[in-house]
HTML snippet that shows the backbone in 3Dmol.js (N, CA, C, O; Angstrom):
<script src="https://3Dmol.org/build/3Dmol-min.js"></script>
<div id="view" style="width:600px;height:400px;position:relative"></div>
<script>
const pdb = `
ATOM      1  N   MET A   1      -4.434  10.020  42.746  1.00  0.00           N
ATOM      2  CA  MET A   1      -3.978  11.042  41.836  1.00  0.00           C
ATOM      3  C   MET A   1      -5.526  11.602  41.774  1.00  0.00           C
ATOM      4  O   MET A   1      -6.499  10.864  41.928  1.00  0.00           O
ATOM      5  N   LYS A   2      -5.601  12.913  41.545  1.00  0.00           N
ATOM      6  CA  LYS A   2      -7.080  13.213  41.642  1.00  0.00           C
ATOM      7  C   LYS A   2      -7.449  13.378  40.321  1.00  0.00           C
ATOM      8  O   LYS A   2      -6.693  13.441  39.352  1.00  0.00           O
ATOM      9  N   LYS A   3      -9.190  13.475  40.346  1.00  0.00           N
ATOM     10  CA  LYS A   3      -9.739  13.269  38.964  1.00  0.00           C
ATOM     11  C   LYS A   3      -9.803  15.141  38.474  1.00  0.00           C
ATOM     12  O   LYS A   3     -10.077  16.166  39.098  1.00  0.00           O
ATOM     13  N   ARG A   4      -9.396  14.843  37.061  1.00  0.00           N
ATOM     14  CA  ARG A   4      -9.310  15.964  36.404  1.00  0.00           C
ATOM     15  C   ARG A   4     -10.652  16.928  36.332  1.00  0.00           C
ATOM     16  O   ARG A   4     -11.549  16.210  36.773  1.00  0.00           O
ATOM     17  N   LEU A   5     -11.125  18.002  36.043  1.00  0.00           N
ATOM     18  CA  LEU A   5     -12.360  18.859  36.107  1.00  0.00           C
ATOM     19  C   LEU A   5     -11.705  20.109  34.895  1.00  0.00           C
ATOM     20  O   LEU A   5     -10.833  20.966  34.752  1.00  0.00           O
ATOM     21  N   TYR A   6     -12.475  19.667  34.446  1.00  0.00           N
ATOM     22  CA  TYR A   6     -12.714  21.702  33.300  1.00  0.00           C
ATOM     23  C   TYR A   6     -13.230  22.351  33.858  1.00  0.00           C
ATOM     24  O   TYR A   6     -13.945  21.972  34.785  1.00  0.00           O
ATOM     25  N   ILE A   7     -13.071  23.695  33.502  1.00  0.00           N
ATOM     26  CA  ILE A   7     -13.540  24.638  34.367  1.00  0.00           C
ATOM     27  C   ILE A   7     -13.945  25.818  32.817  1.00  0.00           C
ATOM     28  O   ILE A   7     -13.077  25.801  31.944  1.00  0.00           O
ATOM     29  N   GLU A   8     -14.724  26.399  32.656  1.00  0.00           N
ATOM     30  CA  GLU A   8     -15.357  26.953  31.958  1.00  0.00           C
ATOM     31  C   GLU A   8     -14.658  28.494  32.572  1.00  0.00           C
ATOM     32  O   GLU A   8     -14.515  28.760  33.765  1.00  0.00           O
ATOM     33  N   THR A   9     -14.328  29.286  31.537  1.00  0.00           N
ATOM     34  CA  THR A   9     -13.862  30.690  32.003  1.00  0.00           C
ATOM     35  C   THR A   9     -15.134  31.326  33.009  1.00  0.00           C
ATOM     36  O   THR A   9     -14.669  31.840  34.026  1.00  0.00           O
ATOM     37  N   THR A  10     -16.665  31.390  32.913  1.00  0.00           N
ATOM     38  CA  THR A  10     -17.231  31.697  33.350  1.00  0.00           C
ATOM     39  C   THR A  10     -17.561  31.828  34.871  1.00  0.00           C
ATOM     40  O   THR A  10     -18.313  32.590  35.477  1.00  0.00           O
ATOM     41  N   VAL A  11     -16.370  30.371  35.457  1.00  0.00           N
ATOM     42  CA  VAL A  11     -16.894  30.141  37.121  1.00  0.00           C
ATOM     43  C   VAL A  11     -15.603  31.534  37.404  1.00  0.00           C
ATOM     44  O   VAL A  11     -15.904  32.571  37.995  1.00  0.00           O
ATOM     45  N   VAL A  12     -13.477  31.110  36.557  1.00  0.00           N
ATOM     46  CA  VAL A  12     -13.037  31.955  36.965  1.00  0.00           C
ATOM     47  C   VAL A  12     -13.339  33.640  36.923  1.00  0.00           C
ATOM     48  O   VAL A  12     -13.007  34.458  37.781  1.00  0.00           O
ATOM     49  N   SER A  13     -13.907  33.833  35.943  1.00  0.00           N
ATOM     50  CA  SER A  13     -14.600  35.296  35.964  1.00  0.00           C
ATOM     51  C   SER A  13     -15.570  35.044  37.604  1.00  0.00           C
ATOM     52  O   SER A  13     -15.085  35.586  38.597  1.00  0.00           O
ATOM     53  N   TYR A  14     -16.561  34.431  37.731  1.00  0.00           N
ATOM     54  CA  TYR A  14     -16.906  35.132  38.811  1.00  0.00           C
ATOM     55  C   TYR A  14     -16.286  34.921  40.158  1.00  0.00           C
ATOM     56  O   TYR A  14     -16.832  35.411  41.146  1.00  0.00           O
ATOM     57  N   LEU A  15     -15.248  34.266  40.259  1.00  0.00           N
ATOM     58  CA  LEU A  15     -14.795  34.033  41.157  1.00  0.00           C
ATOM     59  C   LEU A  15     -13.245  35.576  41.756  1.00  0.00           C
ATOM     60  O   LEU A  15     -12.916  36.004  42.862  1.00  0.00           O
ATOM     61  N   THR A  16     -12.719  35.919  40.203  1.00  0.00           N
ATOM     62  CA  THR A  16     -12.286  36.804  40.084  1.00  0.00           C
ATOM     63  C   THR A  16     -12.882  38.607  40.277  1.00  0.00           C
ATOM     64  O   THR A  16     -12.269  39.636  40.562  1.00  0.00           O
ATOM     65  N   ALA A  17     -13.861  38.421  40.066  1.00  0.00           N
ATOM     66  CA  ALA A  17     -14.652  39.768  39.714  1.00  0.00           C
ATOM     67  C   ALA A  17     -14.944  40.160  40.882  1.00  0.00           C
ATOM     68  O   ALA A  17     -15.115  39.470  41.887  1.00  0.00           O
ATOM     69  N   LYS A  18     -15.054  42.177  40.664  1.00  0.00           N
ATOM     70  CA  LYS A  18     -15.301  42.770  41.714  1.00  0.00           C
ATOM     71  C   LYS A  18     -17.078  42.291  42.032  1.00  0.00           C
ATOM     72  O   LYS A  18     -17.941  41.975  41.213  1.00  0.00           O
ATOM     73  N   PRO A  19     -17.138  42.370  43.152  1.00  0.00           N
ATOM     74  CA  PRO A  19     -18.563  41.949  44.200  1.00  0.00           C
ATOM     75  C   PRO A  19     -19.738  42.911  42.789  1.00  0.00           C
ATOM     76  O   PRO A  19     -19.673  44.104  42.494  1.00  0.00           O
ATOM     77  N   SER A  20     -20.694  41.839  42.195  1.00  0.00           N
ATOM     78  CA  SER A  20     -21.737  42.250  40.978  1.00  0.00           C
ATOM     79  C   SER A  20     -22.582  43.237  42.132  1.00  0.00           C
ATOM     80  O   SER A  20     -22.561  42.963  43.332  1.00  0.00           O
ATOM     81  N   ARG A  21     -23.438  44.610  41.482  1.00  0.00           N
ATOM     82  CA  ARG A  21     -24.690  44.535  42.177  1.00  0.00           C
ATOM     83  C   ARG A  21     -25.768  43.583  41.700  1.00  0.00           C
ATOM     84  O   ARG A  21     -26.851  43.399  42.257  1.00  0.00           O
ATOM     85  N   ASP A  22     -25.304  42.973  40.535  1.00  0.00           N
ATOM     86  CA  ASP A  22     -26.835  42.704  39.883  1.00  0.00           C
ATOM     87  C   ASP A  22     -26.783  41.390  41.008  1.00  0.00           C
ATOM     88  O   ASP A  22     -25.805  40.673  41.219  1.00  0.00           O
ATOM     89  N   ILE A  23     -28.261  41.292  41.721  1.00  0.00           N
ATOM     90  CA  ILE A  23     -28.449  39.632  42.736  1.00  0.00           C
ATOM     91  C   ILE A  23     -28.014  39.097  41.830  1.00  0.00           C
ATOM     92  O   ILE A  23     -27.025  39.778  41.561  1.00  0.00           O
ATOM     93  N   MET A  24     -28.083  38.057  40.910  1.00  0.00           N
ATOM     94  CA  MET A  24     -27.939  36.670  40.453  1.00  0.00           C
ATOM     95  C   MET A  24     -26.787  36.719  40.148  1.00  0.00           C
ATOM     96  O   MET A  24     -26.161  35.751  40.580  1.00  0.00           O
ATOM     97  N   VAL A  25     -25.897  37.792  39.291  1.00  0.00           N
ATOM     98  CA  VAL A  25     -24.424  37.534  39.508  1.00  0.00           C
ATOM     99  C   VAL A  25     -23.933  37.661  40.302  1.00  0.00           C
ATOM    100  O   VAL A  25     -22.910  36.976  40.309  1.00  0.00           O
ATOM    101  N   ALA A  26     -24.159  38.615  41.697  1.00  0.00           N
ATOM    102  CA  ALA A  26     -23.310  38.089  42.843  1.00  0.00           C
ATOM    103  C   ALA A  26     -23.847  37.259  43.619  1.00  0.00           C
ATOM    104  O   ALA A  26     -23.016  36.996  44.488  1.00  0.00           O
ATOM    105  N   GLY A  27     -24.845  36.661  43.795  1.00  0.00           N
ATOM    106  CA  GLY A  27     -25.116  35.120  44.323  1.00  0.00           C
ATOM    107  C   GLY A  27     -24.272  34.046  43.223  1.00  0.00           C
ATOM    108  O   GLY A  27     -23.973  32.854  43.292  1.00  0.00           O
ATOM    109  N   HIS A  28     -24.147  34.680  42.612  1.00  0.00           N
ATOM    110  CA  HIS A  28     -23.231  33.256  41.589  1.00  0.00           C
ATOM    111  C   HIS A  28     -22.156  33.226  41.904  1.00  0.00           C
ATOM    112  O   HIS A  28     -21.517  32.200  42.140  1.00  0.00           O
ATOM    113  N   GLN A  29     -21.660  34.628  41.978  1.00  0.00           N
ATOM    114  CA  GLN A  29     -20.470  34.791  42.477  1.00  0.00           C
ATOM    115  C   GLN A  29     -19.833  34.325  44.289  1.00  0.00           C
ATOM    116  O   GLN A  29     -18.669  34.250  44.683  1.00  0.00           O
ATOM    117  N   GLU A  30     -21.290  34.060  45.141  1.00  0.00           N
ATOM    118  CA  GLU A  30     -20.467  34.339  46.184  1.00  0.00           C
ATOM    119  C   GLU A  30     -20.518  32.708  46.086  1.00  0.00           C
ATOM    120  O   GLU A  30     -19.434  32.212  46.393  1.00  0.00           O
ATOM    121  N   ALA A  31     -21.673  31.621  45.679  1.00  0.00           N
ATOM    122  CA  ALA A  31     -21.681  29.824  45.706  1.00  0.00           C
ATOM    123  C   ALA A  31     -20.617  29.661  44.960  1.00  0.00           C
ATOM    124  O   ALA A  31     -20.342  28.468  44.826  1.00  0.00           O
ATOM    125  N   THR A  32     -19.560  30.732  44.157  1.00  0.00           N
ATOM    126  CA  THR A  32     -18.523  30.212  42.751  1.00  0.00           C
ATOM    127  C   THR A  32     -17.304  30.246  44.201  1.00  0.00           C
ATOM    128  O   THR A  32     -16.671  29.258  44.571  1.00  0.00           O
ATOM    129  N   ARG A  33     -17.221  31.567  44.799  1.00  0.00           N
ATOM    130  CA  ARG A  33     -16.241  31.528  46.335  1.00  0.00           C
ATOM    131  C   ARG A  33     -16.215  30.379  47.349  1.00  0.00           C
ATOM    132  O   ARG A  33     -15.249  30.060  48.041  1.00  0.00           O
ATOM    133  N   GLU A  34     -17.619  29.716  47.326  1.00  0.00           N
ATOM    134  CA  GLU A  34     -17.843  29.022  48.561  1.00  0.00           C
ATOM    135  C   GLU A  34     -17.488  27.649  47.543  1.00  0.00           C
ATOM    136  O   GLU A  34     -16.774  26.721  47.925  1.00  0.00           O
ATOM    137  N   LEU A  35     -18.044  27.708  46.369  1.00  0.00           N
ATOM    138  CA  LEU A  35     -17.368  26.140  46.460  1.00  0.00           C
ATOM    139  C   LEU A  35     -16.111  26.336  45.605  1.00  0.00           C
ATOM    140  O   LEU A  35     -15.943  25.360  44.874  1.00  0.00           O
ATOM    141  N   TRP A  36     -15.135  27.321  45.454  1.00  0.00           N
ATOM    142  CA  TRP A  36     -14.208  27.187  44.715  1.00  0.00           C
ATOM    143  C   TRP A  36     -13.113  25.619  45.823  1.00  0.00           C
ATOM    144  O   TRP A  36     -12.783  24.461  45.568  1.00  0.00           O
ATOM    145  N   PRO A  37     -12.955  26.519  46.954  1.00  0.00           N
ATOM    146  CA  PRO A  37     -11.848  25.530  47.688  1.00  0.00           C
ATOM    147  C   PRO A  37     -12.219  24.112  47.401  1.00  0.00           C
ATOM    148  O   PRO A  37     -11.523  23.404  46.674  1.00  0.00           O
ATOM    149  N   LYS A  38     -13.290  23.709  47.958  1.00  0.00           N
ATOM    150  CA  LYS A  38     -13.977  22.593  47.470  1.00  0.00           C
ATOM    151  C   LYS A  38     -13.941  21.670  46.359  1.00  0.00           C
ATOM    152  O   LYS A  38     -14.020  20.464  46.590  1.00  0.00           O
ATOM    153  N   LEU A  39     -13.819  22.147  45.061  1.00  0.00           N
ATOM    154  CA  LEU A  39     -13.201  21.721  44.329  1.00  0.00           C
ATOM    155  C   LEU A  39     -11.545  21.677  43.819  1.00  0.00           C
ATOM    156  O   LEU A  39     -10.925  20.973  43.022  1.00  0.00           O
ATOM    157  N   LEU A  40     -11.242  22.637  44.580  1.00  0.00           N
ATOM    158  CA  LEU A  40      -9.367  22.545  44.908  1.00  0.00           C
ATOM    159  C   LEU A  40      -8.620  20.993  45.473  1.00  0.00           C
ATOM    160  O   LEU A  40      -7.674  20.284  45.129  1.00  0.00           O
ATOM    161  N   ALA A  41      -9.732  20.988  46.585  1.00  0.00           N
ATOM    162  CA  ALA A  41      -9.166  20.096  47.140  1.00  0.00           C
ATOM    163  C   ALA A  41      -9.698  18.276  46.428  1.00  0.00           C
ATOM    164  O   ALA A  41      -9.034  17.281  46.138  1.00  0.00           O
ATOM    165  N   LYS A  42     -10.873  18.526  46.396  1.00  0.00           N
ATOM    166  CA  LYS A  42     -11.083  17.659  45.112  1.00  0.00           C
ATOM    167  C   LYS A  42     -10.527  17.098  44.374  1.00  0.00           C
ATOM    168  O   LYS A  42     -10.139  15.954  44.609  1.00  0.00           O
ATOM    169  N   TYR A  43     -10.310  17.696  43.270  1.00  0.00           N
ATOM    170  CA  TYR A  43     -10.369  17.742  41.315  1.00  0.00           C
ATOM    171  C   TYR A  43      -8.989  18.544  41.824  1.00  0.00           C
ATOM    172  O   TYR A  43      -8.712  19.362  42.701  1.00  0.00           O
ATOM    173  N   GLU A  44      -7.992  17.523  40.307  1.00  0.00           N
ATOM    174  CA  GLU A  44      -6.756  19.170  39.788  1.00  0.00           C
ATOM    175  C   GLU A  44      -8.222  19.627  38.615  1.00  0.00           C
ATOM    176  O   GLU A  44      -9.299  19.345  38.090  1.00  0.00           O
ATOM    177  N   THR A  45      -7.076  20.562  38.826  1.00  0.00           N
ATOM    178  CA  THR A  45      -8.602  21.876  38.173  1.00  0.00           C
ATOM    179  C   THR A  45      -8.145  22.274  36.612  1.00  0.00           C
ATOM    180  O   THR A  45      -7.046  22.790  36.815  1.00  0.00           O
ATOM    181  N   TYR A  46      -8.375  22.322  35.168  1.00  0.00           N
ATOM    182  CA  TYR A  46      -8.129  22.716  34.088  1.00  0.00           C
ATOM    183  C   TYR A  46      -9.708  23.844  33.428  1.00  0.00           C
ATOM    184  O   TYR A  46     -10.892  24.022  33.716  1.00  0.00           O
ATOM    185  N   ILE A  47      -8.228  24.550  31.981  1.00  0.00           N
ATOM    186  CA  ILE A  47      -9.319  25.244  30.997  1.00  0.00           C
ATOM    187  C   ILE A  47      -8.620  24.970  29.936  1.00  0.00           C
ATOM    188  O   ILE A  47      -7.629  24.242  29.999  1.00  0.00           O
ATOM    189  N   SER A  48      -8.801  25.204  29.458  1.00  0.00           N
ATOM    190  CA  SER A  48      -8.472  24.897  27.729  1.00  0.00           C
ATOM    191  C   SER A  48      -7.931  26.554  27.355  1.00  0.00           C
ATOM    192  O   SER A  48      -8.516  27.625  27.195  1.00  0.00           O
ATOM    193  N   ALA A  49      -6.297  26.042  27.313  1.00  0.00           N
ATOM    194  CA  ALA A  49      -5.722  26.916  26.251  1.00  0.00           C
ATOM    195  C   ALA A  49      -5.804  27.751  25.225  1.00  0.00           C
ATOM    196  O   ALA A  49      -4.985  28.664  25.116  1.00  0.00           O
ATOM    197  N   LEU A  50      -6.813  27.564  24.313  1.00  0.00           N
ATOM    198  CA  LEU A  50      -7.684  28.379  23.526  1.00  0.00           C
ATOM    199  C   LEU A  50      -8.963  29.100  24.140  1.00  0.00           C
ATOM    200  O   LEU A  50      -9.037  29.903  23.211  1.00  0.00           O
ATOM    201  N   VAL A  51      -9.650  29.333  24.667  1.00  0.00           N
ATOM    202  CA  VAL A  51     -10.830  29.535  24.846  1.00  0.00           C
ATOM    203  C   VAL A  51      -9.570  30.367  26.184  1.00  0.00           C
ATOM    204  O   VAL A  51      -9.324  31.466  25.686  1.00  0.00           O
ATOM    205  N   PHE A  52      -8.943  30.277  27.259  1.00  0.00           N
ATOM    206  CA  PHE A  52      -7.929  31.618  27.919  1.00  0.00           C
ATOM    207  C   PHE A  52      -7.677  32.543  27.020  1.00  0.00           C
ATOM    208  O   PHE A  52      -7.755  33.665  27.521  1.00  0.00           O
ATOM    209  N   VAL A  53      -7.279  32.551  25.365  1.00  0.00           N
ATOM    210  CA  VAL A  53      -6.360  33.421  24.712  1.00  0.00           C
ATOM    211  C   VAL A  53      -7.194  33.995  24.782  1.00  0.00           C
ATOM    212  O   VAL A  53      -7.118  35.111  25.295  1.00  0.00           O
ATOM    213  N   GLU A  54      -8.472  33.457  24.261  1.00  0.00           N
ATOM    214  CA  GLU A  54      -9.394  34.329  22.942  1.00  0.00           C
ATOM    215  C   GLU A  54     -10.945  34.135  24.180  1.00  0.00           C
ATOM    216  O   GLU A  54     -11.963  33.933  23.518  1.00  0.00           O
ATOM    217  N   GLU A  55     -11.167  34.161  25.428  1.00  0.00           N
ATOM    218  CA  GLU A  55     -12.085  34.378  25.805  1.00  0.00           C
ATOM    219  C   GLU A  55     -11.025  35.672  27.154  1.00  0.00           C
ATOM    220  O   GLU A  55     -10.843  36.881  27.010  1.00  0.00           O
ATOM    221  N   ALA A  56     -10.670  34.986  28.033  1.00  0.00           N
ATOM    222  CA  ALA A  56      -9.992  35.488  29.617  1.00  0.00           C
ATOM    223  C   ALA A  56      -9.404  36.747  29.140  1.00  0.00           C
ATOM    224  O   ALA A  56      -9.943  37.754  29.600  1.00  0.00           O
ATOM    225  N   ARG A  57      -8.226  36.968  28.162  1.00  0.00           N
ATOM    226  CA  ARG A  57      -7.528  38.122  27.906  1.00  0.00           C
ATOM    227  C   ARG A  57      -8.526  39.176  27.905  1.00  0.00           C
ATOM    228  O   ARG A  57      -8.305  40.369  27.697  1.00  0.00           O
ATOM    229  N   ARG A  58      -9.478  38.711  28.119  1.00  0.00           N
ATOM    230  CA  ARG A  58     -10.631  40.119  26.790  1.00  0.00           C
ATOM    231  C   ARG A  58     -11.012  40.958  28.379  1.00  0.00           C
ATOM    232  O   ARG A  58     -11.574  42.041  28.537  1.00  0.00           O
ATOM    233  N   GLY A  59     -10.504  40.061  29.349  1.00  0.00           N
ATOM    234  CA  GLY A  59     -11.394  39.979  30.986  1.00  0.00           C
ATOM    235  C   GLY A  59     -10.218  42.239  31.184  1.00  0.00           C
ATOM    236  O   GLY A  59      -9.655  43.074  30.476  1.00  0.00           O
ATOM    237  N   ALA A  60     -10.544  42.013  32.438  1.00  0.00           N
ATOM    238  CA  ALA A  60      -9.626  43.535  32.957  1.00  0.00           C
ATOM    239  C   ALA A  60      -8.541  43.328  33.653  1.00  0.00           C
ATOM    240  O   ALA A  60      -8.541  43.172  34.874  1.00  0.00           O
ATOM    241  N   SER A  61      -7.314  43.309  32.767  1.00  0.00           N
ATOM    242  CA  SER A  61      -6.468  42.905  33.530  1.00  0.00           C
ATOM    243  C   SER A  61      -5.422  43.199  34.814  1.00  0.00           C
ATOM    244  O   SER A  61      -4.342  42.767  35.218  1.00  0.00           O
ATOM    245  N   GLU A  62      -6.158  43.942  35.097  1.00  0.00           N
ATOM    246  CA  GLU A  62      -5.874  44.218  36.658  1.00  0.00           C
ATOM    247  C   GLU A  62      -6.715  43.159  37.298  1.00  0.00           C
ATOM    248  O   GLU A  62      -6.002  42.824  38.245  1.00  0.00           O
ATOM    249  N   GLN A  63      -7.313  42.756  37.331  1.00  0.00           N
ATOM    250  CA  GLN A  63      -8.059  40.793  37.941  1.00  0.00           C
ATOM    251  C   GLN A  63      -7.270  40.742  37.747  1.00  0.00           C
ATOM    252  O   GLN A  63      -6.598  41.528  38.414  1.00  0.00           O
ATOM    253  N   VAL A  64      -6.415  39.846  36.697  1.00  0.00           N
ATOM    254  CA  VAL A  64      -5.475  38.402  36.643  1.00  0.00           C
ATOM    255  C   VAL A  64      -4.260  38.796  37.346  1.00  0.00           C
ATOM    256  O   VAL A  64      -3.344  37.987  37.497  1.00  0.00           O
TER     257      VAL A  64
END
`;
const viewer = $3Dmol.createViewer("view");
viewer.addModel(pdb, "pdb");
viewer.setStyle({}, {cartoon: {color: "spectrum"}});
viewer.zoomTo();
viewer.render();
</script>
C-alpha cells in the first residue's frame, strides 16, 4: 500500500496551466511537470474536496 500525499491546488495549477512568461512561475511549472510522475509512482495522491470546490473550480474550465 502506497503512502498518501496531500496535493495542494497550486501544484495542480502548475501542472495543468499553459506555460507562463513569468520566469519564476515557468520554473515552478517545469519542476512540477518533472516531479509529478515520480509522485504518482510513489504515493497515492489526493486533494481536499472542499478546496477543489472552492478554489479549483475558479480556474479555466478548458484546463480541467
